[in-house]
C-alpha positions, 0 to 999 in steps of 0.5 A, a space after each residue: 656551258 649549255 644545258 641539253 634537255 635537263 630534267 630533275 627529281 628526287 625519286 622515281 615516280 615522283 614528279 619532276 623539279 626541273 623539265 627538260 631545261 635548254 640553255 646555253 651559258 657564255 663567258 662573261 654571263 651574269 645571270 639572275 634566277 628568281 622564282 617562287 620558294 620552293 621552285 626548285 631554285 636550289 635544285 638547278 644551282 647544285 646541278 649547275 654546280 655539278 653537286 647533282 646529277 640530272 635525271 634526264 638529260 646532261 649538262 656540258 662544258 661546265 668549266 674546270 673550277 666551279 665555287 658554290 655558296 650555299 643559302 646556309 652555309 654548315 657551320 657544324 665542323 669543327 674548325 675557328 675560320 682561319 682553319 677551315 678556310 686553310 684548310 680549303 686553300 689546301 684542298 683547292 691547291 694553294 687558293 689565296 683565301 685571305 685577300 677575300 677575308 680582307 676585302 668582306 671584313 673578316 678580320 674580327 671573325 677568323 679566330 672564331 668557331 664556325 658554330 659561333 658565327 651568325 647567319 651572314 657571317 658564316 655566309 662570308 665564310 662561303 662566299 671567300 670559300 668559293 671564290 677563294 681559287 678563280 672559279 669558272 663557274 660562281 653560283 651563289 644560292 641568296 648571296 645577299 641573305 643577313 649580310 651587312 650593308 657594306 658587304 651588300 655593296 661590295 658584292 655586284 663589284 665582285 660578280 661583275 670582276 668574275 664575269 670581266 675575267 670570263 667566268 660566269 655567274 649564276 645567282 639565285 637572289 630574291 632580293 634584287 641586289 644584282 639588277 643594277 648589272 650591266 647585260 645581266 641575264 635574267 631566268 626564273 623558273 615557273 612550274 618545273 619549267 625554265 625561261 628567259 626573259 628580255 628587257 621589254 622593248 621601250 613604248 614611244 611617248 604617246 602623240 599629246 604627251 609632253 616632250 620629255 626633258 632630255 639628259 645632257 648629252 656625255 662626252 664620249 672618248 674613244 680607246 685602243 685595246 690589244 688581245 688576241 685575235 681569236 678573242 676579237 669577237 667574243 669582246 666586241 660582242 659583250 662590250 656592245 651587249 653592255 652598251 658601248 659602241 665598236 668597230 673591227 680594225 681594218 687591218 689586225 695588227 700582225 703578232 710581234 716577233 720577238 726581239 
């Protein structure tokens, strides 16, 4: 998925909220988007999701299934939680929402009208409708806002799973709830410009500093993984980005003949 010189403004003669953004997103990417209030984070997320069109430029190769969880879920709808999620599952071709509702501990909410939900409970409904169809692109706008502690602990694992199966996850998150994820990319919006920061290089200790205590080495093991040959380069790149040692096979196994 690519952003090609993407600019956006809400009306003619108004200043651009986003100017000439260029970026490339690969399967398996998880991206944290930060910026000051009013910087345009939600606008960029809506552009990525296809809910708004760029004023200039183009977004190419968007995955076919997009899940979008807004910052504020619209509760002014004449549904209970169950009827809303059942309706959305039908719209999405029979997607399964109950496993996600169970995982987010929503059993006590299913019979309630949407209008009676707290912000955190409504946010869970938004997460379930975004996740139910196994999205290739998952957009999360302030996903940790108002959530209970258990759900806050569960969400990073869910993001890891979506990215692990080749999905792309972009989350606007001022609380930093995803920052412990391996390989997390960091985007920021500053004065309408999209920037990506890279991890700072480690600085060697000064000569006069006492030697640091070395952490004990963890035991290593080697595993074999079987996958289609054309997926090998992406798989190796992803593993190396996460800090694992890898080596390419000298002689890739040919496909097995059907028995």
